[in-house]
C-alpha positions as CSV (number, residue, x, y, z in Angstrom):
1,M,70.4,113.4,103.8
2,F,72.7,111.3,101.7
3,K,73.4,108.9,104.5
4,K,69.7,108.6,105.3
5,S,69.0,107.8,101.7
6,L,71.6,105.0,101.7
7,I,70.4,103.6,105.0
8,A,66.8,103.5,103.6
9,M,68.1,101.6,100.6
10,A,70.1,99.1,102.7
11,M,67.4,98.5,105.3
12,G,64.5,98.5,103.0
13,G,65.8,95.8,100.7
14,T,65.2,97.8,97.6
15,M,68.7,97.6,96.2
16,A,68.6,96.6,92.5
17,V,70.7,93.9,91.0
18,S,73.3,95.4,88.7
19,A,75.2,92.3,87.8
20,Q,74.2,89.2,85.9
21,A,75.1,85.8,87.2
22,G,78.8,85.3,87.4
23,E,79.5,89.0,86.6
24,V,81.4,91.6,88.5
25,E,81.1,95.2,87.7
26,V,84.2,97.1,89.1
27,L,84.2,100.8,89.6
28,H,87.7,102.3,89.8
29,W,89.8,105.2,88.7
30,W,92.9,103.3,87.4
31,T,92.9,104.9,84.0
32,S,96.4,106.2,83.2
33,G,98.9,104.0,81.3
34,G,100.6,102.1,84.1
35,E,97.3,102.0,86.1
36,A,95.2,100.7,83.2
37,R,97.7,97.9,82.6
38,S,97.7,97.0,86.3
39,I,93.9,96.6,86.6
40,A,93.8,94.7,83.3
41,V,95.7,91.9,85.0
42,L,92.9,91.3,87.5
43,K,90.3,91.5,84.8
44,E,92.1,88.7,82.9
45,M,92.5,86.6,86.0
46,V,88.7,86.9,86.8
47,E,87.8,86.0,83.3
48,D,90.2,83.0,83.3
49,A,88.4,81.8,86.4
50,G,85.2,81.6,84.3
51,H,83.5,84.9,85.3
52,T,82.7,88.1,83.5
53,W,84.3,91.4,84.3
54,T,82.4,94.7,83.5
55,D,84.8,97.6,83.7
56,F,83.5,100.9,85.0
57,A,86.4,103.3,85.0
58,V,85.9,106.9,86.0
59,A,89.0,109.1,85.4
60,G,90.2,112.2,87.1
61,G,90.4,113.9,90.5
62,G,92.3,111.2,92.4
63,G,89.1,109.3,93.0
64,E,86.8,112.2,93.7
65,N,84.9,111.7,90.4
66,A,84.6,108.0,91.0
67,Y,83.2,108.6,94.5
68,T,80.6,110.9,93.1
69,V,79.4,108.2,90.7
70,L,79.4,105.5,93.4
71,R,77.3,107.6,95.7
72,S,74.8,108.3,92.9
73,R,74.7,104.6,92.0
74,A,74.1,103.7,95.7
75,V,71.3,106.2,96.2
76,S,69.6,104.8,93.1
77,G,69.9,101.3,94.5
78,N,72.4,100.1,91.8
79,P,75.9,99.9,93.2
80,P,78.6,98.0,91.4
81,A,79.8,94.6,92.7
82,A,83.1,96.1,93.7
83,A,84.5,99.6,94.0
84,Q,87.9,101.2,94.6
85,I,87.4,102.6,98.1
86,K,90.0,103.6,100.6
87,G,90.6,104.4,104.3
88,L,87.8,105.6,106.4
89,E,85.4,105.5,103.4
90,I,85.4,101.7,103.9
91,Q,84.1,102.2,107.5
92,E,81.4,104.6,106.3
93,W,80.1,102.2,103.7
94,G,80.3,99.4,106.3
95,D,78.3,101.4,108.8
96,L,75.6,101.8,106.2
97,G,75.3,98.1,105.7
98,F,76.3,97.8,102.1
99,L,79.5,95.8,102.2
100,A,79.8,92.0,102.0
101,S,81.8,90.0,104.5
102,L,85.0,88.4,103.1
103,E,85.7,86.4,106.2
104,E,85.4,83.0,104.6
105,V,87.8,84.0,101.8
106,S,90.2,85.7,104.2
107,E,90.3,82.7,106.6
108,E,90.8,80.2,103.8
109,N,93.7,82.2,102.5
110,N,95.2,83.3,105.8
111,W,95.1,87.0,105.2
112,D,95.8,87.9,108.8
113,A,99.2,86.1,108.6
114,V,100.3,87.8,105.3
115,L,99.1,91.3,105.9
116,P,100.6,93.7,108.4
117,S,98.1,94.9,111.0
118,V,98.2,98.5,109.7
119,V,96.8,97.2,106.4
120,A,94.4,94.6,107.7
121,D,92.8,97.1,110.1
122,V,91.9,99.4,107.3
123,M,90.2,96.5,105.4
124,K,88.0,95.4,108.2
125,H,84.6,96.6,109.5
126,D,83.5,95.3,112.9
127,G,86.3,92.7,112.8
128,D,85.4,91.3,109.4
129,Y,87.2,91.9,106.1
130,V,85.0,93.8,103.7
131,A,87.7,94.9,101.3
132,A,90.8,93.5,99.7
133,P,94.0,95.5,99.5
134,V,95.8,95.6,96.2
135,N,98.9,97.5,97.2
136,V,100.6,100.0,99.5
137,H,101.7,103.3,98.0
138,R,104.3,105.6,99.5
139,V,103.0,109.2,99.0
140,N,106.0,111.2,100.2
141,W,108.2,110.7,97.1
142,M,110.0,113.1,94.8
143,W,110.6,112.1,91.1
144,A,113.4,113.7,89.3
145,N,115.0,113.7,85.8
146,P,118.8,113.4,86.5
147,A,119.7,114.7,83.1
148,V,117.9,118.0,83.7
149,F,119.6,118.4,87.1
150,D,123.0,117.5,85.6
151,D,122.6,119.9,82.7
152,A,121.8,122.7,85.2
153,G,124.7,121.7,87.5
154,V,122.3,121.1,90.4
155,E,122.3,118.3,93.1
156,I,119.2,116.3,94.0
157,P,117.8,118.0,97.2
158,T,117.4,116.1,100.4
159,T,116.1,118.9,102.7
160,L,113.6,121.7,102.3
161,D,116.3,124.3,102.2
162,E,118.2,122.4,99.5
163,L,114.9,122.0,97.6
164,W,114.3,125.8,97.3
165,A,117.9,126.5,96.5
166,A,117.9,123.8,93.8
167,A,114.6,125.2,92.4
168,E,116.0,128.7,92.2
169,E,119.1,127.4,90.3
170,L,117.0,125.3,87.9
171,Q,114.7,128.2,87.2
172,S,117.7,130.5,86.5
173,A,118.9,127.8,84.0
174,G,115.6,128.1,82.1
175,V,114.1,124.9,83.5
176,I,110.6,124.4,85.0
177,P,111.7,123.3,88.5
178,I,108.5,121.6,89.6
179,A,105.9,119.8,87.4
180,H,102.7,120.5,89.4
181,S,99.2,119.2,89.0
182,G,96.9,122.0,90.0
183,Q,94.0,120.1,91.3
184,A,92.9,120.0,95.0
185,V,94.0,116.5,95.7
186,W,97.5,117.1,94.2
187,D,97.8,120.5,95.9
188,T,97.1,118.8,99.2
189,T,99.4,115.9,98.4
190,T,102.3,118.3,98.1
191,F,101.1,120.2,101.2
192,E,101.0,117.1,103.4
193,S,104.6,116.2,102.4
194,I,105.8,119.7,103.3
195,A,103.9,119.5,106.6
196,L,105.6,116.2,107.3
197,A,109.0,117.7,106.5
198,V,108.4,120.7,108.7
199,G,106.8,119.1,111.7
200,G,107.7,115.4,111.6
201,A,105.5,112.3,112.0
202,D,104.3,113.1,115.5
203,F,103.1,116.5,114.5
204,F,101.5,115.1,111.3
205,S,99.5,112.6,113.3
206,R,98.3,115.2,115.8
207,A,97.2,117.5,113.0
208,F,95.9,115.1,110.3
209,V,94.9,111.9,112.2
210,D,93.8,113.3,115.6
211,H,92.7,116.6,114.1
212,D,94.0,118.4,117.2
213,S,93.1,122.1,117.0
214,A,96.2,123.2,118.8
215,A,98.4,121.4,116.1
216,L,96.3,122.7,113.3
217,E,96.7,126.3,114.5
218,S,100.3,126.0,115.7
219,D,103.3,127.9,114.6
220,T,104.5,124.6,113.0
221,M,101.4,124.6,110.8
222,V,102.0,128.3,109.9
223,E,105.5,127.4,108.9
224,A,104.2,124.5,106.8
225,F,101.9,126.9,104.9
226,R,104.8,129.4,104.5
227,E,106.9,126.7,103.0
228,F,104.0,125.5,100.8
229,R,103.7,129.0,99.4
230,K,107.2,128.7,97.9
231,V,106.0,125.9,95.5
232,N,104.0,128.5,93.6
233,D,107.2,130.3,92.7
234,Y,108.6,127.3,90.8
235,V,105.6,125.9,88.8
236,D,104.6,126.8,85.2
237,R,101.5,128.7,84.1
238,G,99.9,125.6,82.8
239,A,99.8,123.9,86.2
240,A,96.1,124.8,87.0
241,G,93.8,121.9,86.4
242,R,96.6,119.6,85.0
243,D,96.2,115.9,85.6
244,W,99.0,114.2,87.6
245,N,100.2,111.9,84.9
246,V,100.5,114.8,82.5
247,A,102.9,116.4,85.0
248,T,104.8,113.2,85.3
249,S,105.2,113.2,81.5
250,M,106.8,116.6,81.8
251,V,109.6,115.1,84.0
252,I,109.9,112.1,81.7
253,R,110.4,114.4,78.6
254,G,112.8,116.7,80.5
255,E,110.4,119.6,80.3
256,A,110.5,119.9,84.1
257,A,113.1,118.8,86.7
258,M,110.9,117.1,89.4
259,Q,107.5,116.2,90.7
260,F,106.1,115.5,94.1
261,M,103.8,112.6,93.8
262,G,103.1,109.1,95.3
263,D,104.7,106.1,93.7
264,W,101.9,105.6,91.3
265,A,104.0,108.0,89.2
266,K,106.6,105.2,88.8
267,G,104.1,103.3,86.6
268,E,104.4,106.2,84.1
269,F,108.2,106.0,84.1
270,T,108.0,102.2,83.7
271,A,105.5,102.6,80.8
272,A,108.0,104.9,79.1
273,N,110.7,102.2,79.4
274,M,112.8,104.2,81.8
275,T,115.2,102.7,84.3
276,P,115.3,104.0,87.9
277,G,118.6,105.4,89.0
278,E,119.6,106.0,85.4
279,D,116.7,107.7,83.5
280,Y,114.9,108.9,86.6
281,I,115.5,109.3,90.3
282,C,113.1,108.3,93.1
283,A,113.9,109.9,96.4
284,P,111.9,110.7,99.6
285,F,110.4,114.1,99.6
286,P,113.1,116.4,101.0
287,G,113.2,116.2,104.8
288,T,111.0,113.0,105.1
289,A,113.5,110.2,104.5
290,D,112.7,108.5,107.8
291,A,108.9,108.7,107.3
292,F,106.4,106.8,105.2
293,T,103.1,108.3,104.3
294,F,100.9,105.4,103.2
295,N,98.0,105.2,100.8
296,I,96.4,101.8,100.4
297,D,94.3,101.0,97.3
298,S,91.6,98.5,97.9
299,L,88.5,97.0,96.4
300,A,85.4,96.9,98.7
301,M,82.7,94.4,97.9
302,F,79.1,95.4,97.8
303,K,76.4,92.9,98.8
304,Q,75.0,90.9,95.9
305,R,71.5,89.4,95.4
306,T,72.4,86.2,93.5
307,S,74.7,83.4,94.5
308,A,76.4,83.4,91.1
309,S,77.3,87.1,91.4
310,A,78.5,86.6,95.0
311,E,80.6,83.6,93.9
312,A,82.3,85.7,91.2
313,Q,82.8,88.5,93.7
314,M,84.5,86.2,96.3
315,K,86.7,84.8,93.6
316,M,87.9,88.3,92.7
317,A,88.6,89.1,96.3
318,E,90.7,85.9,96.6
319,L,92.6,86.8,93.4
320,V,93.4,90.3,94.6
321,L,95.5,88.9,97.5
322,S,97.0,86.1,95.4
323,P,100.9,86.3,95.1
324,S,100.6,86.3,91.3
325,F,98.4,89.3,91.1
326,Q,100.1,91.2,94.0
327,E,103.4,90.9,92.1
328,T,102.2,91.7,88.6
329,F,99.9,94.5,89.6
330,N,102.5,96.3,91.7
331,L,105.3,95.8,89.2
332,N,103.0,97.7,86.7
333,K,101.6,100.2,89.2
334,G,104.8,101.4,90.9
335,S,103.6,100.5,94.4
336,I,104.6,97.7,96.7
337,P,102.5,94.5,97.6
338,A,100.2,94.7,100.5
339,R,101.5,91.2,101.4
340,T,104.9,91.4,103.1
341,D,105.8,87.7,102.5
342,L,106.4,87.9,98.8
343,D,109.8,87.6,97.0
344,M,110.7,91.1,95.9
345,G,113.4,89.8,93.4
346,K,111.6,91.3,90.4
347,F,111.1,94.7,91.9
348,D,113.3,97.7,91.2
349,D,115.4,99.8,93.6
350,C,112.5,102.3,94.2
351,A,110.2,99.5,95.3
352,L,112.8,97.8,97.5
353,A,113.5,101.1,99.3
354,S,109.8,101.6,99.7
355,M,109.3,98.2,101.2
356,E,112.2,98.5,103.5
357,T,111.0,101.8,104.9
358,F,107.4,100.5,105.1
359,K,108.5,97.3,107.1
360,R,110.8,99.3,109.3
361,T,108.3,102.0,110.2
362,A,105.5,99.5,110.7
363,A,107.6,97.4,113.0
364,S,108.9,100.4,115.1
365,G,105.7,102.4,115.1
366,E,107.7,105.5,114.3
367,G,107.4,107.5,111.1
368,L,104.5,105.5,109.5
369,V,101.5,107.8,109.0
370,P,98.3,107.6,106.9
371,S,97.9,110.0,104.0
372,M,95.5,112.8,104.8
373,A,95.4,113.8,101.2
374,H,94.3,110.4,100.0
375,G,91.6,109.7,102.6
376,M,93.5,107.3,104.8
377,S,93.1,109.4,108.0
378,T,90.1,111.5,107.4
379,T,86.4,111.2,106.5
380,S,85.5,112.5,103.1
381,T,83.9,115.6,104.7
382,I,87.0,116.5,106.6
383,Q,89.2,115.7,103.6
384,G,87.1,118.0,101.4
385,A,87.4,120.8,104.0
386,I,91.2,120.5,104.0
387,Y,91.2,120.4,100.1
388,D,89.3,123.6,99.9
389,T,91.5,125.4,102.4
390,V,94.8,124.3,100.9
391,T,93.8,125.0,97.3
392,E,92.3,128.4,98.2
393,F,95.6,129.2,100.0
394,F,97.7,128.0,97.1
395,N,95.7,130.2,94.6
396,S,95.5,133.4,96.6
397,D,97.6,135.8,98.6
398,M,96.3,134.5,101.9
399,S,98.9,134.7,104.7
400,A,100.3,131.6,106.2
401,E,98.8,132.6,109.6
402,D,95.3,132.9,108.0
403,G,95.9,129.5,106.2
404,A,96.5,127.7,109.5
405,T,93.5,129.5,111.2
406,R,91.2,128.7,108.4
407,L,92.4,125.1,108.3
408,A,91.6,124.6,112.0
409,R,88.2,126.2,111.6
410,A,87.3,124.1,108.5
411,V,88.3,120.8,110.2
412,R,86.3,121.7,113.3
413,A,83.2,122.6,111.2
414,A,83.5,119.3,109.2
415,Q,83.8,117.1,112.3
């Protein structure tokens, strides 16, 4: 019914004009400290180019709340000029006919030459660019406070077995081992890293990209659920409902030893004036050092009715891929540039390690996988079904076997 409503709006030509001449209204969920500074850079660049930026920020839920608002706006015929959309959601909006072609901008600025194909393919619909990538996130990171580990006499773990052993020692020392954000998206973020560590990249792709029922119900998936269950033993009672950046602040303040989160967390450490390798440690999630789970943030452009609004929109798209914005945004955000031709001299060791792994896995085709938890490999319907299963499992006494069975059934029902 939702899609039929959108198609009627697109085909019937009843879409209202939400932006005045030369104005871009941007719907996004970059609201935490490091994120807010990052998007403010683009706002300033758009305004310096003579256009008006109207900020429409929707906090919470890793984008779920923003998607809800976007769908409501689209159904009412009043979408923003640009929206933070990712992965297969771009294709769904493109199929509905709402997105504007960026081909002229992309050709003038040679996007195909500066973007790796794994990024460019996500930004295109029917061969045309319809979205501009702002960054590439590595999701399978662990963030740790070295002082907390040192005080407890515990080494930074590199394998799952070492992780649980370290968590046990930290807990015995009176420390919260894992700062967890008890929301569906963050439960699933941790779960996908554990599944990657247990089964490897090939298994991950079969389960979360191909949605193969045999992989979803396999003994490997059962083991992933079994390992995921252990997280619950090492989080604090306040985890339920906690926002991810609040959990990051627990690590920053030394209230918890580590957090499993994508590299947007690095923006919070940067905002706290902390130095990587000294004040905090960035390390691949234990057991996933040779893999890279990617999440690409992007701004998709919705069709505009006036030439002035379209001109402002195209200028913003051009600015998103400009070297200046790519560098400044990602230095603030904690991610790496979507462009692979930039000088990384200003980036820290965490970003350099991330870029090296990204380029290596992209070139070899081994170990580079799209994040299921962040909508890079699933439709929103399948993603929601996985969220529900993972979170139900995490907050119940469901067996690992039942978790795998329910996951397979939920994915099949959502396809």
